[in-house]
All heavy atoms as an XYZ file, in Angstrom:
817
protein
N     -84.962    -53.839    -50.110
C     -83.978    -52.765    -50.609
C     -82.730    -52.930    -50.021
O     -81.732    -52.713    -50.770
C     -84.696    -51.408    -50.028
C     -83.915    -50.152    -50.394
S     -83.957    -49.932    -52.189
C     -83.105    -48.556    -52.379
N     -82.538    -53.422    -48.793
C     -81.220    -53.531    -48.166
C     -80.440    -54.742    -48.937
O     -79.338    -54.716    -49.248
C     -81.343    -53.863    -46.780
C     -81.808    -52.639    -45.991
C     -79.927    -54.321    -46.130
C     -82.011    -52.735    -44.547
N     -81.328    -55.752    -49.355
C     -80.760    -56.855    -49.995
C     -80.254    -56.514    -51.355
O     -79.102    -56.944    -51.777
C     -81.789    -58.004    -50.110
C     -81.154    -59.367    -50.596
C     -82.137    -60.491    -50.483
C     -81.379    -61.723    -51.189
N     -81.632    -62.860    -50.360
N     -80.897    -55.533    -52.067
C     -80.560    -55.079    -53.357
C     -79.221    -54.338    -53.136
O     -78.332    -54.535    -53.994
C     -81.595    -54.184    -53.964
C     -81.315    -53.471    -55.266
C     -81.076    -54.588    -56.248
C     -82.310    -52.625    -55.596
N     -79.156    -53.437    -52.215
C     -77.961    -52.792    -52.028
C     -76.788    -53.529    -51.772
O     -75.557    -53.385    -52.153
C     -78.092    -51.601    -50.925
C     -76.732    -50.941    -50.463
C     -79.151    -50.600    -51.301
N     -76.887    -54.483    -50.778
C     -75.808    -55.507    -50.519
C     -75.375    -56.285    -51.722
O     -74.187    -56.555    -51.893
C     -76.258    -56.372    -49.297
O     -77.274    -57.283    -49.704
N     -76.285    -56.688    -52.528
C     -76.049    -57.399    -53.789
C     -75.198    -56.553    -54.761
O     -74.265    -56.942    -55.485
C     -77.219    -57.950    -54.385
C     -77.782    -59.049    -53.782
O     -77.190    -59.752    -52.976
N     -79.130    -59.451    -54.088
N     -75.512    -55.150    -54.837
C     -74.759    -54.319    -55.704
C     -73.409    -54.130    -55.287
O     -72.392    -54.168    -55.858
C     -75.550    -53.014    -55.869
C     -74.854    -51.964    -56.533
C     -76.903    -53.130    -56.599
N     -73.263    -53.883    -53.973
C     -71.956    -53.767    -53.282
C     -71.113    -55.015    -53.524
O     -69.861    -54.875    -53.720
C     -72.050    -53.392    -51.845
C     -72.524    -52.073    -51.528
C     -72.687    -51.864    -49.967
C     -71.615    -51.084    -52.060
N     -71.678    -56.150    -53.373
C     -70.956    -57.525    -53.552
C     -70.535    -57.549    -55.092
O     -69.332    -57.966    -55.222
C     -71.835    -58.678    -53.086
C     -71.175    -59.951    -53.475
C     -70.105    -60.346    -52.591
C     -71.545    -60.685    -54.487
C     -69.392    -61.657    -52.851
C     -70.857    -61.985    -54.768
C     -69.894    -62.427    -53.844
N     -71.498    -57.113    -55.900
C     -71.123    -57.275    -57.360
C     -69.980    -56.320    -57.678
O     -68.996    -56.558    -58.449
C     -72.254    -56.883    -58.273
N     -69.984    -55.000    -57.063
C     -68.937    -54.133    -57.412
C     -67.594    -54.567    -56.846
O     -66.516    -54.396    -57.418
C     -69.273    -52.790    -56.701
N     -67.566    -55.189    -55.637
C     -66.378    -55.745    -55.109
C     -65.813    -56.920    -55.982
O     -64.615    -56.979    -56.194
C     -66.679    -56.138    -53.713
C     -65.474    -56.740    -52.939
C     -64.395    -55.983    -52.636
C     -65.270    -58.215    -52.724
C     -63.181    -56.478    -52.001
C     -64.090    -58.715    -52.031
C     -63.176    -57.836    -51.772
N     -66.742    -57.764    -56.382
C     -66.249    -58.930    -57.203
C     -65.756    -58.351    -58.595
O     -64.747    -58.876    -59.150
C     -67.428    -59.951    -57.514
N     -66.280    -57.258    -59.076
C     -65.766    -56.675    -60.387
C     -64.331    -56.111    -60.113
O     -63.497    -56.253    -60.940
C     -66.709    -55.569    -60.829
C     -66.396    -54.801    -62.078
C     -66.462    -55.821    -63.254
C     -67.341    -53.720    -62.314
N     -64.156    -55.526    -58.989
C     -62.737    -55.025    -58.641
C     -61.682    -56.208    -58.617
O     -60.608    -56.232    -59.232
C     -62.672    -54.332    -57.270
C     -63.077    -52.935    -57.353
C     -64.035    -52.373    -56.404
C     -62.540    -51.960    -58.264
C     -64.501    -51.097    -56.434
C     -63.015    -50.706    -58.294
C     -63.946    -50.166    -57.361
N     -62.157    -57.347    -58.028
C     -61.225    -58.453    -57.909
C     -60.979    -59.063    -59.263
O     -59.846    -59.489    -59.649
C     -61.903    -59.482    -57.081
C     -61.828    -58.969    -55.504
C     -62.435    -60.214    -54.627
C     -60.442    -58.790    -54.965
N     -61.980    -59.121    -60.151
C     -61.911    -59.758    -61.476
C     -60.997    -58.979    -62.332
O     -60.423    -59.379    -63.217
C     -63.288    -59.951    -62.070
C     -64.164    -60.967    -61.336
C     -65.510    -61.053    -62.087
C     -63.454    -62.392    -61.536
N     -61.037    -57.633    -62.197
C     -60.327    -56.688    -62.954
C     -58.860    -56.625    -62.508
O     -57.973    -55.873    -62.984
C     -60.771    -55.306    -63.040
C     -62.145    -55.199    -63.912
O     -62.089    -55.996    -64.884
N     -63.005    -54.349    -63.555
N     -58.387    -57.420    -61.424
C     -57.076    -57.368    -60.952
C     -56.768    -56.325    -60.028
O     -55.543    -56.196    -59.606
N     -57.675    -55.622    -59.552
C     -57.488    -54.641    -58.580
C     -57.705    -55.296    -57.148
O     -58.419    -56.021    -57.012
C     -58.618    -53.446    -58.691
C     -58.418    -52.708    -60.009
C     -59.688    -51.792    -60.050
C     -57.253    -51.997    -60.231
N     -56.747    -54.864    -56.314
C     -56.773    -55.284    -54.925
C     -57.383    -54.285    -54.088
O     -57.722    -53.086    -54.600
C     -55.344    -55.550    -54.537
O     -54.634    -54.419    -54.394
C     -54.634    -56.561    -55.227
N     -57.564    -54.543    -52.891
C     -58.011    -53.632    -51.876
C     -57.294    -52.292    -51.724
O     -57.892    -51.161    -51.773
C     -58.191    -54.252    -50.551
C     -58.643    -53.328    -49.384
C     -59.969    -52.948    -49.165
C     -57.599    -52.788    -48.520
C     -60.242    -52.094    -48.228
C     -57.932    -51.837    -47.511
C     -59.267    -51.575    -47.369
O     -59.657    -50.760    -46.282
N     -55.935    -52.432    -51.841
C     -55.140    -51.327    -51.598
C     -55.171    -50.314    -52.777
O     -55.248    -49.046    -52.602
C     -53.748    -51.795    -51.305
C     -53.691    -52.557    -50.091
N     -53.915    -52.187    -48.849
C     -53.424    -53.926    -49.963
C     -53.861    -53.065    -47.945
N     -53.493    -54.178    -48.632
N     -55.125    -50.845    -53.983
C     -55.216    -50.067    -55.106
C     -56.661    -49.513    -55.325
O     -56.667    -48.390    -55.882
C     -54.751    -50.699    -56.471
O     -55.605    -51.855    -56.651
C     -53.316    -51.206    -56.335
N     -57.706    -50.122    -55.004
C     -58.976    -49.680    -55.139
C     -59.262    -48.518    -54.212
O     -60.009    -47.578    -54.597
C     -60.002    -50.783    -54.846
N     -58.665    -48.502    -53.117
C     -58.947    -47.394    -52.150
C     -57.781    -46.454    -52.027
O     -57.721    -45.599    -51.069
C     -59.292    -47.973    -50.609
C     -60.604    -48.703    -50.723
C     -60.643    -50.062    -50.788
C     -61.723    -48.026    -50.784
C     -61.923    -50.760    -50.871
C     -63.011    -48.733    -50.782
C     -63.090    -50.026    -50.868
N     -56.866    -46.376    -52.976
C     -55.737    -45.419    -53.090
C     -54.637    -45.572    -52.133
O     -53.840    -44.768    -52.054
N     -54.492    -46.734    -51.495
C     -53.421    -46.968    -50.709
C     -52.301    -47.618    -51.604
O     -52.439    -48.529    -52.366
C     -53.691    -48.103    -49.667
C     -54.624    -47.450    -48.665
C     -55.016    -48.522    -47.510
O     -54.127    -49.453    -47.291
O     -56.043    -48.417    -46.900
N     -51.143    -46.991    -51.455
C     -49.947    -47.407    -52.296
C     -48.956    -48.262    -51.366
O     -48.745    -48.039    -50.322
C     -49.222    -46.096    -52.970
C     -50.060    -45.344    -53.802
C     -49.338    -44.383    -54.485
O     -48.042    -44.416    -54.426
O     -49.962    -43.309    -54.955
N     -48.389    -49.139    -52.103
C     -47.187    -49.982    -51.480
C     -45.877    -49.424    -51.858
O     -45.741    -49.252    -53.078
C     -47.342    -51.513    -51.723
C     -46.304    -52.168    -51.241
C     -48.749    -51.933    -51.328
N     -45.102    -49.073    -50.952
C     -43.742    -48.457    -51.149
C     -42.777    -49.637    -50.910
O     -42.762    -50.153    -49.916
C     -43.473    -47.303    -50.459
C     -44.341    -46.175    -50.572
N     -44.396    -45.375    -51.731
C     -45.422    -45.692    -49.983
C     -45.260    -44.390    -51.716
N     -45.963    -44.640    -50.519
N     -41.730    -49.740    -51.926
C     -40.660    -50.664    -51.602
C     -39.492    -49.885    -51.074
O     -39.025    -48.967    -51.778
C     -40.321    -51.352    -52.941
O     -41.551    -52.071    -53.408
C     -39.202    -52.406    -52.713
N     -38.921    -50.380    -50.043
C     -37.771    -49.581    -49.369
C     -36.694    -50.623    -49.181
O     -36.915    -51.705    -48.711
C     -38.137    -48.882    -48.019
C     -39.286    -47.800    -48.283
C     -37.024    -48.408    -47.389
C     -39.792    -47.339    -47.091
N     -35.449    -50.203    -49.354
C     -34.343    -51.066    -49.096
C     -33.904    -50.710    -47.668
O     -33.574    -49.548    -47.374
C     -33.192    -50.882    -50.052
O     -32.034    -51.413    -49.656
N     -33.895    -51.742    -46.729
C     -33.563    -51.497    -45.367
C     -32.046    -52.174    -45.119
O     -31.907    -53.263    -45.469
C     -34.489    -51.989    -44.421
C     -34.130    -51.964    -43.031
C     -35.927    -51.530    -44.810
N     -31.232    -51.304    -44.515
C     -29.817    -51.884    -44.249
C     -29.676    -51.864    -42.697
O     -29.976    -50.767    -42.085
C     -28.787    -51.051    -44.891
O     -28.944    -51.027    -46.305
C     -27.437    -51.545    -44.492
N     -29.378    -52.922    -42.124
C     -29.238    -53.134    -40.659
C     -27.685    -53.331    -40.389
O     -27.159    -54.267    -40.802
C     -30.143    -54.315    -40.208
C     -31.626    -54.229    -40.309
C     -32.281    -55.497    -39.871
C     -32.172    -53.036    -39.669
N     -27.137    -52.448    -39.685
C     -25.822    -52.546    -39.241
C     -25.729    -52.816    -37.746
O     -26.190    -52.140    -36.839
C     -24.951    -51.232    -39.540
C     -24.948    -50.860    -40.938
C     -24.307    -49.343    -41.037
O     -23.942    -48.768    -40.042
O     -24.038    -49.045    -42.221
N     -25.074    -54.019    -37.423
C     -24.872    -54.353    -36.004
C     -23.441    -54.272    -35.701
O     -22.638    -54.911    -36.391
C     -25.351    -55.856    -35.898
O     -26.730    -56.009    -36.196
C     -25.293    -56.248    -34.303
N     -23.038    -53.469    -34.635
C     -21.768    -53.265    -34.320
C     -21.514    -53.987    -33.041
O     -22.180    -53.627    -32.074
C     -21.363    -51.744    -34.306
C     -21.611    -51.036    -35.620
C     -19.924    -51.541    -33.784
C     -21.416    -49.566    -35.575
N     -20.506    -54.907    -33.056
C     -20.283    -55.712    -31.836
C     -19.180    -54.967    -30.943
O     -18.482    -53.959    -31.414
C     -19.716    -57.082    -32.213
C     -20.809    -57.817    -32.857
C     -20.935    -57.995    -34.274
C     -21.796    -58.598    -32.070
C     -21.880    -58.755    -34.952
C     -22.791    -59.391    -32.677
C     -22.912    -59.381    -34.123
O     -23.890    -60.019    -34.738
N     -18.920    -55.400    -29.724
C     -18.072    -54.897    -28.749
C     -16.552    -54.881    -29.166
O     -15.938    -54.023    -28.927
C     -18.229    -55.603    -27.397
C     -17.644    -54.922    -26.301
C     -17.803    -55.695    -25.032
O     -17.518    -56.835    -24.902
O     -18.523    -55.106    -24.165
N     -16.322    -55.927    -30.045
C     -14.775    -56.008    -30.412
C     -14.620    -55.139    -31.708
O     -13.516    -55.259    -32.277
C     -14.452    -57.394    -30.686
C     -15.335    -58.073    -31.643
O     -16.377    -57.505    -32.020
O     -15.113    -59.221    -32.063
N     -15.668    -54.349    -32.241
C     -15.433    -53.574    -33.371
C     -15.946    -54.181    -34.653
O     -15.981    -53.537    -35.661
N     -16.199    -55.514    -34.683
C     -16.718    -56.049    -35.932
C     -18.117    -55.559    -36.259
O     -18.889    -55.237    -35.298
C     -16.660    -57.623    -35.643
C     -16.865    -58.415    -36.976
O     -16.574    -57.829    -38.090
O     -17.140    -59.691    -36.885
N     -18.381    -55.676    -37.538
C     -19.649    -55.019    -37.967
C     -20.322    -56.089    -38.897
O     -19.742    -56.548    -39.879
C     -19.426    -53.733    -38.661
C     -20.663    -52.947    -39.183
C     -20.381    -51.597    -39.523
C     -20.158    -51.323    -40.962
N     -20.187    -49.970    -41.323
N     -21.619    -56.296    -38.658
C     -22.470    -57.095    -39.480
C     -23.411    -56.239    -40.251
O     -24.005    -55.380    -39.561
C     -23.138    -58.255    -38.660
C     -24.102    -59.167    -39.646
C     -24.687    -60.161    -38.746
C     -26.075    -59.506    -38.189
N     -26.852    -60.539    -37.555
N     -23.473    -56.453    -41.572
C     -24.428    -55.497    -42.388
C     -25.376    -56.626    -43.080
O     -25.009    -57.508    -43.623
C     -23.737    -54.756    -43.470
C     -24.569    -53.951    -44.310
C     -22.645    -53.767    -42.725
N     -26.708    -56.211    -42.968
C     -27.754    -57.089    -43.489
C     -28.719    -56.157    -44.257
O     -29.106    -55.109    -43.821
C     -28.490    -57.804    -42.448
C     -29.809    -58.532    -42.875
C     -30.554    -59.224    -41.773
O     -30.011    -59.112    -40.710
O     -31.721    -59.614    -42.043
N     -28.922    -56.455    -45.555
C     -29.775    -55.727    -46.443
C     -30.997    -56.400    -46.816
O     -30.984    -57.576    -47.231
C     -29.008    -55.121    -47.645
O     -27.875    -54.467    -47.279
C     -29.737    -54.357    -48.433
N     -32.062    -55.829    -46.777
C     -33.300    -56.501    -47.026
C     -34.335    -55.467    -47.771
O     -34.111    -54.333    -47.593
C     -34.137    -57.154    -45.905
C     -34.480    -56.072    -44.748
C     -35.126    -56.628    -43.660
N     -34.362    -57.419    -42.794
C     -34.618    -57.871    -41.576
N     -35.700    -57.457    -41.037
N     -33.763    -58.590    -40.827
N     -35.239    -55.969    -48.567
C     -36.172    -55.124    -49.237
C     -37.656    -55.436    -48.502
O     -37.993    -56.557    -48.366
C     -36.182    -55.462    -50.738
O     -34.915    -55.303    -51.315
C     -37.212    -54.586    -51.458
N     -38.282    -54.236    -48.238
C     -39.524    -54.299    -47.551
C     -40.612    -53.653    -48.294
O     -40.217    -52.495    -48.944
C     -39.490    -53.916    -46.227
C     -38.605    -54.755    -45.273
C     -38.891    -54.557    -43.703
O     -39.958    -53.928    -43.445
O     -38.112    -54.985    -42.988
N     -41.834    -54.117    -48.381
C     -42.875    -53.429    -48.920
C     -43.692    -52.839    -47.817
O     -44.081    -53.418    -46.869
C     -43.880    -54.384    -49.698
C     -43.175    -54.846    -50.946
C     -44.060    -55.852    -51.700
O     -45.209    -56.162    -51.171
O     -43.679    -56.031    -52.826
N     -43.849    -51.478    -47.838
C     -44.359    -50.540    -46.777
C     -45.698    -50.102    -47.170
O     -45.686    -49.299    -48.186
C     -43.375    -49.574    -46.161
C     -44.054    -48.808    -45.071
C     -42.178    -50.200    -45.751
N     -46.793    -50.413    -46.413
C     -48.023    -49.720    -46.806
C     -48.396    -48.607    -45.741
O     -48.872    -47.542    -46.141
C     -49.112    -50.651    -46.602
C     -49.111    -51.601    -47.815
S     -50.664    -52.729    -47.949
C     -50.679    -53.464    -46.309
N     -47.884    -48.635    -44.417
C     -48.080    -47.681    -43.498
C     -46.842    -47.476    -42.782
O     -46.153    -48.395    -42.169
C     -49.119    -48.162    -42.517
N     -46.295    -46.204    -42.785
C     -45.108    -45.892    -42.267
C     -45.017    -46.161    -40.749
O     -44.075    -46.314    -40.070
C     -44.624    -44.490    -42.559
C     -44.124    -44.220    -43.929
S     -42.986    -45.322    -44.504
C     -41.593    -44.580    -43.632
N     -46.156    -45.942    -40.024
C     -46.226    -46.096    -38.590
C     -45.922    -47.534    -38.230
O     -45.095    -47.770    -37.281
C     -47.537    -45.839    -38.063
C     -48.122    -44.382    -38.161
C     -48.602    -44.008    -39.554
O     -48.949    -44.945    -40.384
O     -48.768    -42.781    -39.870
N     -46.364    -48.476    -39.041
C     -45.918    -49.905    -38.739
C     -44.540    -50.092    -38.980
O     -43.752    -51.022    -38.341
C     -46.751    -50.803    -39.709
C     -48.316    -50.755    -39.455
O     -48.653    -50.408    -38.328
O     -49.111    -51.073    -40.356
N     -44.003    -49.513    -40.098
C     -42.537    -49.564    -40.444
C     -41.680    -49.178    -39.245
O     -40.767    -49.811    -38.821
C     -42.271    -48.926    -41.720
C     -40.730    -48.813    -42.041
C     -40.285    -49.972    -42.583
C     -39.996    -47.781    -41.868
C     -38.854    -50.004    -43.015
C     -38.648    -47.795    -42.128
C     -38.065    -48.856    -42.766
N     -41.988    -47.927    -38.714
C     -41.158    -47.371    -37.632
C     -41.378    -48.227    -36.373
O     -40.309    -48.442    -35.616
C     -41.523    -45.899    -37.399
C     -41.161    -45.125    -38.361
C     -41.965    -44.281    -39.226
C     -39.842    -44.797    -39.008
N     -41.251    -43.634    -40.274
C     -39.991    -43.881    -40.022
C     -38.590    -45.230    -38.688
C     -38.775    -43.464    -40.840
C     -37.540    -44.759    -39.409
C     -37.546    -43.961    -40.488
N     -42.568    -48.719    -36.150
C     -42.755    -49.540    -34.941
C     -41.939    -50.898    -34.969
O     -41.423    -51.440    -34.015
C     -44.104    -49.892    -34.821
N     -41.638    -51.284    -36.186
C     -40.905    -52.476    -36.417
C     -39.451    -52.392    -35.996
O     -38.696    -53.192    -35.540
C     -40.837    -53.080    -37.727
C     -40.452    -54.308    -38.081
C     -40.642    -54.779    -39.523
C     -39.959    -56.215    -39.824
N     -40.240    -56.593    -41.151
N     -38.846    -51.148    -36.162
C     -37.569    -50.873    -35.911
C     -37.184    -49.937    -34.798
O     -36.367    -49.158    -34.828
C     -36.851    -50.282    -37.166
C     -36.827    -51.270    -38.266
C     -37.785    -51.278    -39.430
C     -35.992    -52.428    -38.275
C     -37.684    -52.203    -40.416
C     -35.932    -53.361    -39.403
C     -36.793    -53.241    -40.428
O     -36.812    -54.180    -41.467
N     -38.002    -50.083    -33.777
C     -37.942    -49.108    -32.548
C     -36.636    -49.287    -31.839
O     -36.027    -48.357    -31.236
C     -39.011    -49.269    -31.582
O     -39.140    -50.612    -31.226
C     -40.374    -48.745    -32.165
N     -35.985    -50.546    -31.838
C     -34.871    -50.726    -31.132
C     -33.560    -50.351    -31.876
O     -32.472    -50.391    -31.438
C     -34.757    -52.228    -30.798
N     -33.700    -49.887    -33.105
C     -32.529    -49.543    -33.987
C     -32.559    -48.064    -34.082
O     -33.369    -47.269    -33.960
C     -32.717    -50.131    -35.314
C     -32.755    -51.657    -35.450
C     -33.819    -52.425    -35.058
C     -31.674    -52.305    -35.718
N     -33.410    -53.787    -35.263
C     -32.034    -53.758    -35.770
C     -30.339    -52.113    -36.069
C     -31.228    -54.784    -35.875
C     -29.395    -53.126    -36.436
C     -29.912    -54.539    -36.316
N     -31.224    -47.522    -34.226
C     -30.914    -46.164    -34.317
C     -30.957    -45.771    -35.850
O     -30.238    -46.414    -36.607
C     -29.664    -45.844    -33.653
C     -29.148    -44.356    -33.862
C     -27.831    -44.095    -33.254
O     -27.145    -45.027    -32.891
N     -27.476    -42.814    -33.274
N     -31.686    -44.763    -36.181
C     -31.690    -44.347    -37.613
C     -30.405    -43.626    -38.034
O     -29.915    -42.687    -37.276
C     -32.867    -43.357    -37.831
C     -32.990    -42.742    -39.263
C     -33.332    -43.858    -40.272
C     -34.089    -41.760    -39.239
N     -29.669    -44.024    -39.133
C     -28.526    -43.460    -39.551
C     -28.720    -42.467    -40.677
O     -28.410    -41.316    -40.596
C     -27.411    -44.594    -39.922
C     -26.119    -43.870    -40.414
C     -27.077    -45.440    -38.738
N     -29.288    -43.038    -41.705
C     -29.760    -42.096    -42.934
C     -30.975    -42.645    -43.538
O     -31.311    -43.809    -43.276
C     -28.522    -42.291    -44.045
O     -28.433    -43.700    -44.483
C     -27.246    -41.735    -43.638
N     -31.666    -41.852    -44.254
C     -32.998    -42.114    -44.821
C     -33.044    -41.360    -46.166
O     -32.729    -40.179    -46.207
C     -34.019    -41.698    -43.823
C     -35.390    -42.146    -44.368
S     -36.672    -41.828    -43.011
C     -36.884    -39.989    -43.204
N     -33.680    -42.068    -47.125
C     -34.088    -41.497    -48.336
C     -35.354    -41.999    -48.745
O     -35.830    -42.952    -48.106
C     -33.016    -41.510    -49.389
O     -32.776    -42.914    -49.800
N     -35.779    -41.676    -49.921
C     -37.101    -42.307    -50.388
C     -36.959    -43.816    -50.720
O     -37.818    -44.693    -50.512
C     -37.614    -41.687    -51.535
C     -38.194    -40.373    -51.311
C     -38.745    -39.821    -52.604
C     -39.415    -38.347    -52.318
N     -39.929    -37.811    -53.576
N     -35.767    -44.248    -51.176
C     -35.487    -45.609    -51.562
C     -34.816    -46.524    -50.528
O     -34.888    -47.759    -50.502
C     -34.636    -45.731    -52.786
C     -35.198    -44.993    -53.971
C     -34.923    -43.460    -54.064
O     -33.924    -43.092    -53.408
O     -35.690    -42.598    -54.549
N     -34.130    -45.790    -49.560
C     -33.214    -46.615    -48.667
C     -33.220    -46.030    -47.181
O     -33.220    -44.839    -47.094
C     -31.764    -46.643    -49.192
C     -30.854    -47.523    -48.352
C     -29.418    -47.419    -48.764
O     -28.987    -46.532    -49.454
O     -28.655    -48.395    -48.427
N     -33.289    -46.943    -46.205
C     -33.135    -46.490    -44.836
C     -32.059    -47.440    -44.234
O     -31.985    -48.657    -44.412
C     -34.546    -46.847    -44.098
C     -34.338    -46.426    -42.677
C     -35.581    -46.045    -44.738
N     -31.286    -46.766    -43.362
C     -30.121    -47.491    -42.802
C     -30.219    -47.234    -41.272
O     -30.353    -46.236    -40.766
C     -28.646    -46.793    -43.277
C     -27.510    -47.591    -42.442
C     -28.570    -46.953    -44.686
N     -30.303    -48.494    -40.568
C     -30.308    -48.436    -39.120
C     -29.158    -49.064    -38.513
O     -28.409    -49.897    -39.170
C     -31.515    -49.280    -38.694
C     -32.945    -48.780    -38.955
C     -33.568    -49.284    -39.974
C     -33.308    -47.660    -38.230
C     -34.946    -48.735    -40.245
C     -34.675    -47.155    -38.605
C     -35.440    -47.632    -39.616
N     -28.752    -48.666    -37.324
C     -27.551    -49.216    -36.691
C     -27.925    -49.558    -35.171
O     -28.760    -49.018    -34.592
C     -26.480    -48.140    -36.626
C     -25.077    -48.486    -35.987
C     -24.090    -47.478    -36.097
N     -23.722    -47.393    -37.459
C     -23.317    -46.184    -37.937
N     -23.155    -45.083    -37.176
N     -22.873    -46.126    -39.206
N     -27.251    -50.629    -34.857
C     -27.464    -51.049    -33.470
C     -26.046    -51.531    -32.909
O     -25.334    -52.182    -33.476
C     -28.354    -52.360    -33.249
O     -28.527    -52.879    -31.945
N     -25.679    -51.119    -31.644
C     -24.524    -51.412    -30.981
C     -24.895    -52.519    -29.897
O     -25.695    -52.112    -28.926
C     -23.763    -50.180    -30.459
C     -23.284    -49.324    -31.557
C     -22.412    -48.200    -30.985
O     -22.416    -47.989    -29.702
N     -21.696    -47.518    -31.976
N     -24.292    -53.619    -29.934
C     -24.486    -54.687    -28.849
C     -23.307    -54.835    -28.071
O     -22.131    -54.782    -28.591
C     -24.933    -55.974    -29.539
C     -26.284    -55.875    -30.225
C     -23.884    -56.464    -30.616
N     -23.480    -55.234    -26.799
C     -22.373    -55.371    -25.885
C     -22.142    -56.845    -25.790
O     -22.181    -57.476    -24.695
C     -22.795    -54.819    -24.570
C     -23.024    -53.202    -24.522
C     -23.330    -52.800    -23.213
O     -23.317    -53.496    -22.169
O     -23.528    -51.516    -23.158
N     -21.637    -57.405    -26.892
C     -21.236    -58.821    -26.911
C     -20.162    -58.981    -28.054
O     -20.064    -58.114    -28.852
C     -22.380    -59.716    -27.080
C     -23.196    -59.576    -28.378
C     -24.449    -60.451    -28.524
O     -25.197    -60.523    -27.461
O     -24.550    -61.019    -29.464
N     -19.487    -60.062    -27.963
C     -18.491    -60.365    -29.029
C     -19.036    -60.718    -30.290
O     -20.185    -61.360    -30.167
C     -17.532    -61.326    -28.460
C     -16.569    -60.833    -27.349
C     -15.641    -62.010    -26.908
C     -15.629    -59.678    -27.845
N     -18.405    -60.557    -31.259
C     -19.051    -60.853    -32.638
C     -18.962    -62.323    -32.733
O     -18.092    -63.130    -32.092
C     -18.253    -60.371    -33.899
O     -16.835    -60.780    -33.744
N     -19.767    -62.966    -33.494
C     -19.730    -64.537    -33.780
C     -18.253    -65.040    -34.191
O     -17.857    -66.107    -33.864
C     -20.793    -64.757    -34.856
C     -21.672    -63.617    -34.645
C     -20.892    -62.472    -34.207
N     -17.693    -64.075    -35.036
C     -16.380    -64.499    -35.498
C     -15.258    -64.592    -34.431
O     -14.431    -65.529    -34.253
C     -15.847    -63.490    -36.572
C     -14.375    -63.836    -37.207
C     -14.378    -65.084    -37.855
C     -14.045    -62.720    -38.166
N     -15.539    -63.678    -33.366
C     -14.392    -63.650    -32.317
C     -14.790    -64.826    -31.334
O     -13.901    -65.544    -30.877
C     -14.603    -62.355    -31.473
N     -16.025    -65.170    -31.188
C     -16.490    -66.376    -30.326
C     -15.948    -67.557    -31.171
O     -15.388    -68.541    -30.297
C     -17.876    -66.315    -30.028
C     -18.256    -65.039    -29.157
C     -18.347    -67.499    -29.435
C     -19.722    -64.900    -29.103
N     -16.115    -67.737    -32.295
C     -15.594    -68.982    -33.127
C     -14.144    -68.971    -32.990
O     -13.614    -70.123    -32.937
C     -16.080    -68.701    -34.551
C     -15.665    -69.914    -35.450
C     -16.371    -71.157    -35.326
C     -14.623    -69.752    -36.336
C     -15.994    -72.225    -35.981
C     -14.319    -70.892    -37.029
C     -14.948    -72.107    -37.071
O     -14.595    -73.229    -37.789
N     -13.404    -68.003    -32.894
C     -11.929    -68.030    -32.867
C     -11.435    -68.354    -31.391
O     -10.298    -68.473    -31.404
C     -11.413    -66.638    -33.170
O     -11.668    -66.372    -34.598
N     -12.345    -68.428    -30.481
C     -12.039    -68.812    -29.128
C     -11.998    -67.841    -28.045
O     -11.694    -68.047    -26.943
N     -12.308    -66.581    -28.435
C     -12.432    -65.531    -27.390
C     -13.736    -65.663    -26.642
O     -14.700    -66.004    -27.196
C     -12.270    -64.192    -28.126
C     -10.957    -63.942    -28.692
C     -10.852    -64.150    -30.120
C      -9.859    -63.488    -27.943
C      -9.558    -63.710    -30.709
C      -8.637    -63.314    -28.580
C      -8.501    -63.566    -29.916
O      -7.222    -63.368    -30.423
N     -13.600    -65.133    -25.386
C     -14.891    -65.106    -24.506
C     -14.942    -63.817    -23.808
O     -13.934    -63.081    -23.701
C     -14.909    -66.310    -23.629
O     -13.924    -66.156    -22.611
N     -15.968    -63.505    -23.139
C     -16.219    -62.163    -22.528
C     -15.867    -62.438    -21.063
O     -15.980    -61.440    -20.281
C     -17.608    -61.790    -22.723
O     -18.443    -62.844    -22.104
C     -17.932    -61.457    -24.132
N     -15.431    -63.660    -20.614
C     -15.016    -63.827    -19.293
C     -13.574    -63.157    -19.051
O     -12.560    -63.451    -19.661
C     -14.966    -65.254    -18.834
C     -16.348    -65.834    -19.174
C     -14.548    -65.484    -17.365
C     -16.488    -67.397    -18.983
N     -13.524    -62.292    -18.079
C     -12.217    -61.619    -17.728
C     -11.694    -62.129    -16.425
O     -12.682    -62.351    -15.414
C     -12.347    -60.109    -17.769
O     -13.279    -59.626    -16.964
N     -10.441    -62.072    -16.040
C      -9.936    -62.657    -14.801
C     -10.186    -61.536    -13.603
O     -10.429    -60.414    -13.857
C      -8.405    -62.817    -15.064
C      -8.183    -61.982    -16.318
C      -9.486    -61.817    -16.961
């Protein structure tokens, strides 16, 4: 009897896969696409902006990934984070400036 039940479950799972359904759609989990903007503000006032698109299944995992960033704005489609670093921007360092003071 147990073997029959396991065979039926395996057949049902194979049927889901053959129909193009994945685990997440079969069990009602949705994947959300969010545009994430990361703003890094350097000590000299320069700002670096990086934009990426992420697929989020669990918001807890998403927030855990950006714990070091400060939330600026948030909507259903876009989240903007900001971080202030105490170092010179790469452009200032490339131009010959350093953080060493007399």
